[in-house]
C-alpha positions in Angstrom: -49.9 33.8 -24.4 -51.7 30.8 -25.6 -49.2 28.3 -24.8 -49.2 30.3 -21.7 -53.2 29.7 -20.9 -52.7 26.1 -21.8 -50.4 25.1 -19.1 -52.5 27.3 -16.7 -55.7 25.2 -17.5 -54.2 21.9 -17.5 -52.8 22.6 -13.5 -55.1 23.0 -10.9 -55.7 26.5 -9.9 -57.8 28.8 -7.6 -59.4 32.3 -7.7 -60.7 34.8 -6.3 -64.5 35.6 -7.0 -64.4 38.7 -5.7 -61.5 40.4 -7.6 -60.6 37.7 -10.0 -57.1 37.3 -8.2 -55.6 33.8 -9.4 -52.9 31.5 -7.5 -52.0 28.0 -7.9 -52.7 26.8 -4.3 -55.5 27.4 -1.7 -55.4 30.5 0.7 -58.2 31.3 3.3 -57.8 34.9 2.8 -57.2 37.0 -0.8 -53.9 38.9 -0.4 -55.3 41.2 -3.1 -58.3 42.2 -2.0 -58.2 41.0 1.8 -61.4 39.2 1.7 -61.9 35.7 3.4 -63.1 32.6 2.1 -63.7 33.5 -1.6 -60.5 32.0 -2.7 -62.4 28.8 -5.0 -60.8 26.0 -7.2 -61.3 26.6 -10.9 -60.3 24.8 -14.3 -59.5 21.1 -12.7 -57.4 19.2 -15.1 -58.9 16.7 -17.7 -59.0 13.3 -16.9 -56.2 11.8 -19.1 -56.6 8.3 -20.3 -54.3 6.1 -23.4 -56.6 4.6 -26.2 -55.6 1.3 -27.6 -53.0 1.4 -30.1 -51.5 -1.0 -32.7 -49.5 -3.7 -30.9 -45.9 -4.9 -32.4 -46.1 -8.7 -32.1 -49.3 -10.7 -31.4 -49.4 -12.6 -28.2 -48.9 -15.9 -28.5 -49.1 -19.2 -26.1 -46.1 -19.3 -24.1 -45.4 -22.8 -25.5 -44.8 -21.1 -29.1 -42.7 -18.7 -27.9 -39.2 -19.1 -29.6 -36.3 -19.6 -26.8 -33.7 -19.3 -28.7 -33.2 -15.9 -29.0 -32.3 -15.6 -25.2 -29.6 -18.3 -25.2 -26.4 -17.5 -24.0 -23.6 -17.0 -25.7 -19.9 -17.7 -23.9 -17.6 -14.8 -23.1 -14.4 -16.8 -23.0 -13.7 -16.6 -19.1 -15.2 -19.6 -17.6 -15.5 -18.2 -14.2 -17.6 -15.0 -15.3 -19.8 -17.6 -17.4 -20.5 -19.5 -14.3 -22.4 -16.1 -12.3 -23.9 -15.2 -15.7 -25.8 -18.8 -15.9 -23.4 -19.8 -19.0 -22.7 -16.6 -20.6 -24.2 -13.4 -21.9 -27.7 -13.4 -23.5 -28.0 -11.2 -26.7 -30.0 -8.0 -25.4 -28.8 -8.2 -21.8 -27.8 -5.6 -20.2 -25.0 -6.6 -16.8 -24.2 -3.7 -14.4 -20.7 -4.7 -13.0 -20.0 -2.6 -9.9 -17.1 -2.6 -7.5 -14.4 -0.2 -5.8 -11.9 1.6 -7.6 -8.7 -0.5 -8.4 -10.1 -4.0 -7.5 -9.9 -5.0 -11.1 -12.6 -4.1 -13.0 -11.6 -2.7 -15.8 -8.9 -5.4 -16.4 -11.5 -8.1 -16.3 -13.7 -6.7 -18.6 -11.1 -5.7 -21.5 -10.0 -9.8 -21.0 -13.6 -10.4 -21.7 -13.6 -8.1 -24.8 -10.9 -9.5 -26.3 -12.0 -12.9 -26.3 -15.6 -12.5 -27.1 -14.3 -10.8 -30.6 -14.4 -12.9 -33.4 -15.6 -12.5 -37.6 -19.0 -12.9 -36.4 -19.3 -11.1 -32.9 -17.5 -7.7 -32.7 -16.9 -6.4 -29.9 -16.9 -2.4 -28.7 -15.1 -1.0 -25.5 -16.0 2.7 -24.8 -14.1 4.4 -21.9 -15.0 7.6 -20.3 -12.0 7.7 -17.6 -8.7 7.0 -19.5 -7.7 7.5 -22.9 -7.5 5.3 -25.7 -3.4 4.7 -25.4 -4.0 4.0 -21.8 -6.5 1.2 -22.6 -4.2 -0.1 -25.0 -0.9 -0.3 -23.1 -3.0 -2.2 -20.1 -4.4 -4.5 -23.4 -0.7 -4.9 -24.5 0.4 -6.1 -21.0 -2.7 -8.8 -20.2 -2.9 -9.8 -23.9 -6.3 -8.3 -24.8 -5.8 -7.4 -28.9 -7.8 -8.6 -31.1 -8.6 -7.2 -35.0 -12.3 -7.7 -34.0 -11.9 -5.4 -31.1 -12.9 -1.8 -31.3 -11.9 0.9 -28.9 -13.4 4.4 -28.3 -12.9 7.2 -26.0 -16.2 9.0 -25.4 -18.0 10.8 -22.6 -20.9 12.0 -25.0 -24.0 9.9 -25.2 -24.7 11.0 -28.6 -21.1 10.0 -30.1 -21.5 6.9 -28.0 -24.6 6.0 -29.9 -22.8 7.2 -33.3 -20.4 4.5 -32.5 -23.1 1.5 -32.2 -24.0 2.3 -35.7 -20.7 2.6 -37.3 -19.7 -0.3 -35.4 -22.4 -2.8 -35.1 -21.1 -4.3 -32.4 -22.5 -7.8 -30.5 -21.0 -6.9 -27.2 -20.7 -3.2 -25.9 -18.5 -2.6 -22.8 -18.8 1.0 -21.2 -16.5 1.8 -18.8 -18.2 3.1 -16.7 -21.8 4.4 -17.0 -21.1 7.6 -14.4 -18.5 9.2 -16.8 -21.4 9.7 -19.7 -23.9 12.5 -20.1 -26.1 13.9 -22.4 -26.1 17.7 -23.2 -30.2 17.5 -23.9 -30.4 16.8 -19.9 -29.5 19.2 -17.0 -26.7 18.2 -14.5 -23.0 17.1 -14.0 -22.1 13.6 -15.3 -22.6 10.9 -12.7 -25.8 12.8 -11.1 -29.1 10.9 -10.8 -30.8 12.3 -13.9 -27.6 11.6 -16.4 -27.1 8.2 -14.9 -30.7 7.7 -15.4 -30.7 9.0 -19.3 -27.6 7.2 -20.3 -28.4 3.9 -18.8 -31.9 4.3 -20.2 -30.6 5.2 -23.6 -28.1 2.3 -23.8 -30.8 -0.3 -22.6 -33.2 0.4 -25.3 -30.2 0.3 -27.8 -29.4 -3.2 -26.6 -33.0 -4.5 -26.6 -33.4 -3.0 -30.2 -30.1 -4.2 -31.6 -30.0 -7.7 -29.9 -26.4 -6.3 -28.4 -25.2 -7.9 -25.1 -24.3 -4.6 -22.8 -21.8 -4.4 -19.9 -22.0 -1.5 -17.9 -19.4 -0.4 -15.1 -20.9 1.2 -12.3 -19.1 2.9 -9.2 -19.7 2.2 -5.5 -20.0 4.2 -2.3 -17.8 4.3 0.6 -20.5 1.9 2.0 -20.3 -0.5 -0.7 -23.4 0.3 -2.4 -23.8 0.9 -6.0 -23.7 4.6 -6.3 -26.5 6.6 -8.5 -30.2 6.0 -8.3 -31.6 2.9 -7.1 -33.5 3.0 -10.5 -30.3 1.6 -12.4 -30.1 -1.5 -10.6 -33.8 -2.3 -11.2 -33.3 -1.5 -15.4 -30.7 -3.7 -15.9 -31.1 -7.4 -16.3 -28.2 -8.4 -14.1 -26.2 -6.8 -11.1 -22.5 -8.4 -10.5 -20.5 -7.2 -7.6 -16.8 -7.2 -7.9 -15.2 -7.8 -4.7 -11.9 -8.3 -3.3 -9.3 -6.5 -1.3 -6.5 -4.7 -2.9 -3.7 -6.0 -1.2 -4.6 -9.6 -1.8 -4.5 -11.4 -5.2 -7.9 -12.9 -4.5 -11.3 -11.2 -6.3 -14.7 -12.7 -6.2 -17.5 -11.5 -8.3 -21.2 -12.4 -6.9 -24.3 -12.6 -8.8 -26.5 -10.0 -7.1 -29.4 -10.2 -9.6 -29.7 -12.4 -12.7 -32.7 -12.7 -14.4 -31.4 -15.4 -16.5 -29.9 -17.5 -13.8 -29.3 -18.1 -10.5 -27.3 -15.7 -7.7 -26.0 -18.1 -5.9 -22.9 -18.6 -7.7 -19.5 -17.0 -7.3 -16.8 -16.7 -9.5 -13.1 -16.6 -8.3 -10.4 -14.5 -10.1 -6.7 -14.1 -9.3 -5.2 -10.7 -9.7 -1.3 -10.5 -11.0 1.0 -8.4 -13.1 -0.1 -10.3 -16.2 -3.6 -9.3 -15.8 -6.9 -11.3 -14.1 -7.6 -15.1 -14.1 -9.9 -17.6 -13.4 -9.5 -20.0 -10.3 -11.1 -23.3 -10.9 -10.1 -24.7 -7.8 -9.2 -21.1 -5.4 -8.5 -23.5 -2.1 -4.7 -23.4 -2.2 -4.8 -19.6 -1.5 -6.5 -19.9 1.3 -4.2 -22.4 3.3 -1.0 -22.6 4.6 1.1 -25.8 4.1 3.2 -26.7 7.2 4.9 -29.9 8.0 3.9 -29.7 11.4 0.6 -28.1 12.9 0.9 -24.7 14.8 -1.1 -23.5 17.6 -3.9 -21.1 17.1 -4.7 -22.2 13.6 -7.6 -24.2 12.6 -9.2 -25.0 9.3 -12.9 -25.2 8.1 -15.0 -25.2 4.8 -17.5 -22.2 3.5 -19.5 -21.9 1.1 -19.4 -19.1 -1.6 -22.6 -19.4 -3.2 -22.7 -22.7 -4.3 -18.9 -23.4 -4.2 -17.1 -24.6 -1.2 -13.6 -23.3 -0.4 -11.5 -24.4 2.2 -10.5 -21.9 4.5 -7.9 -21.2 7.5 -8.5 -19.3 10.7 -5.7 -18.1 12.7 -5.9 -16.7 16.2 -3.3 -15.2 18.6 -3.4 -14.6 22.4 -0.9 -12.5 24.2 -0.4 -10.8 27.6 -2.0 -7.4 27.5 0.0 -4.2 28.4 -2.7 -2.0 28.7 -6.2 -2.0 30.8 -8.2 -2.7 27.9 -7.2 -5.6 25.6 -6.8 -5.5 22.2 -9.2 -7.3 19.9 -7.9 -7.3 16.2 -9.9 -9.4 13.2 -9.1 -9.3 9.8 -11.2 -11.1 7.4 -14.1 -12.2 10.1 -16.6 -10.2 11.8 -15.3 -8.3 15.1 -18.9 -9.2 17.0 -18.9 -12.8 16.0 -15.0 -13.5 17.1 -16.5 -11.3 20.3 -19.6 -14.0 20.8 -17.0 -16.7 20.2 -14.8 -15.5 22.9 -17.7 -14.9 25.6 -18.7 -18.6 24.6 -15.4 -20.0 25.6 -15.0 -18.4 28.7 -18.6 -19.1 29.9 -19.1 -22.2 28.6 -15.5 -23.6 27.6 -14.2 -22.3 31.0 -11.3 -20.6 29.7 -11.5 -17.6 32.0 -8.1 -16.1 31.1 -8.9 -14.9 27.8 -10.9 -12.0 28.8 -7.2 -10.2 30.0 -5.2 -10.8 27.1 -5.1 -9.5 23.5 -6.5 -11.6 21.1 -5.9 -11.2 17.2 -7.4 -13.6 14.8 -7.2 -13.8 11.0 -7.9 -15.5 7.9 -5.1 -16.3 5.2 -5.6 -15.1 1.9 -7.8 -12.1 1.9 -11.2 -15.0 2.1 -13.7 -13.1 4.3 -15.8 -15.4 6.8 -19.0 -14.5 7.1 -21.4 -17.2 7.6 -22.0 -19.2 10.8 -20.5 -22.5 9.8 -17.1 -21.1 10.6 -18.0 -20.3 14.1 -16.4 -24.0 15.5 -13.3 -23.3 13.5 -12.7 -19.6 15.1 -13.6 -20.8 18.5 -11.0 -24.1 18.3 -8.4 -21.4 17.1 -8.8 -19.4 20.2 -9.1 -22.3 22.5 -5.6 -23.7 20.8 -4.1 -20.2 21.1 -4.7 -19.7 24.8 -3.5 -23.1 25.7 -0.6 -23.1 22.9 -1.8 -26.3 22.1 -2.0 -27.6 18.1 -4.6 -28.9 16.9 -4.7 -32.5 15.0 -3.3 -32.6 11.7 -5.7 -32.8 8.5 -8.6 -31.5 10.4 -11.5 -29.3 9.4 -14.2 -27.7 11.8 -17.4 -27.5 10.5 -20.4 -25.7 12.8 -22.3 -23.1 14.1 -21.9 -22.0 17.7 -24.9 -21.0 19.6 -24.8 -18.6 22.6 -25.6 -22.1 24.8 -22.6 -23.3 24.0 -24.1 -26.0 21.2 -23.2 -26.7 18.0 -25.9 -26.1 15.7 -26.0 -28.1 11.9 -25.6 -25.9 8.8 -26.5 -26.0 5.3 -24.6 -28.2 2.8 -22.1 -30.0 5.4 -21.9 -32.9 2.7 -20.6 -30.8 -0.1 -18.0 -29.1 2.6 -17.0 -32.8 3.5 -16.6 -33.4 0.3 -14.1 -30.7 -1.0 -12.1 -31.2 2.3 -11.9 -34.9 1.4 -10.5 -34.3 -2.1 -7.9 -32.0 -0.9 -6.6 -34.5 1.7 -7.9 -33.9 5.1 -8.6 -37.3 6.9 -10.8 -35.8 10.1 -13.7 -33.3 10.5 -15.7 -32.3 13.4 -18.9 -31.4 12.4 -22.9 -31.2 14.0 -24.7 -34.1 14.6 -26.3 -36.2 11.4 -24.3 -35.0 8.7 -25.5 -37.4 6.0 -23.6 -39.5 3.8 -19.7 -39.5 5.0 -16.9 -39.5 2.2 -15.1 -43.1 2.1 -11.9 -43.1 4.2 -12.7 -39.8 6.4 -13.1 -39.9 10.1 -16.2 -37.5 11.4 -16.6 -36.9 15.0 -20.0 -35.5 15.7 -20.1 -32.8 18.4 -22.7 -31.5 20.4 -21.4 -28.8 22.4 -18.4 -26.5 22.6 -17.1 -29.1 25.5 -17.2 -32.1 23.2 -14.9 -29.8 20.5 -12.3 -28.7 22.9 -11.8 -32.4 24.1 -9.8 -32.7 20.4 -7.0 -31.0 22.0 -4.2 -33.3 22.9 -4.0 -33.6 26.3 -0.3 -34.9 27.0 0.7 -31.7 24.6 -1.4 -29.3 26.2 0.2 -26.4 28.0 -2.0 -25.2 31.1 -3.6 -21.5 30.1 -2.4 -18.6 31.9 -3.7 -17.8 35.2 -5.6 -14.7 36.2 -5.2 -12.8 39.6 -7.4 -15.1 41.6 -5.3 -18.4 40.3 -8.2 -19.2 37.5 -7.6 -20.4 34.1 
């Protein structure tokens, strides 16, 4: 009863001055004695303040703080180190999120084996698979090391017990949604459980100076599942992207307290595991002896890394009243805008009544506006059945008025194209320094860009019912 009275006093209460009836909220009429205006507040909560306590470490001038404790240690996977900013910092907590089957567990198991050494043990805790299943994957990708410890646990207390027994320098938790604490109500993966598990692992990482990699699930919209607080608690958030039907995998930095977020790591997923790609441009190109109508090359920037990609387009006579518009690797709305610009500014009116298919090679996704000019030229080349000149790349954003706008990083894009052997480029005005031996044509609008189509080999575009092309 005493504990109950104390709780009542801590909360704001209301009491009828006539009969003494009590309630937790104000009412205009007392339901006990039916009197009006007699319910008044009493027992207001006391104001709580925090008294100054003993400090753990004295404050120092920032110049005297030892920064060596935050020195990154390489993981053994250069492409992942590129995204992390050099490697894993002791005490850092990294959240790796991606769709099921994209290759998160394969990559992190490879990182676990390459990071393990005599001085740095690695603990891999799996909550989704059995230990034997992880061992089979490790045999397949060659991730066997005497200093790599494996445990299959879904209880938070057991995971913390493994940390006391192994004392690892790196902990990999696959995944944070499968572990639960018996002291918290709710099923594993719920908001309360994810918050408690992540908080306990983060505290353990900071206290031990242990790097931690947490695997997180994503929703059907691509967002990280669980409470938004999880992204704020961790130090680094990595997004693992890729089409499960393609070999390419991209790791992007969404949040990084120890480096920049404009780096992208490229990986190739195959039967023997996952390997980093220092030069991934070859995955996005099709080598041909002769140019083919409907193809155009561009240079996209993934973070700060330039990648040469190929855009393909195909136009055929439509058999239905509403022509098809199908895209793969390109934004449908962006392609529709380029079609409108071609019809209005480029005077190619036959596209409106034809089925149009556009795609990229190798599963790469082109979302930046710098690919507009390549998409436009590929569509025009397919409509006229005329191939573009060989070894040509197109870089630029196309506006609704038909103008070709400048984009960032033109010099880096041209340098990458020149390194891969391309000799001609279409760019907006004032591209800056041009690589030696590369011919660059500056175009002001879509009309200037369409002049690169060879007139001698150009076929007439199909005419519509009124005889217009």
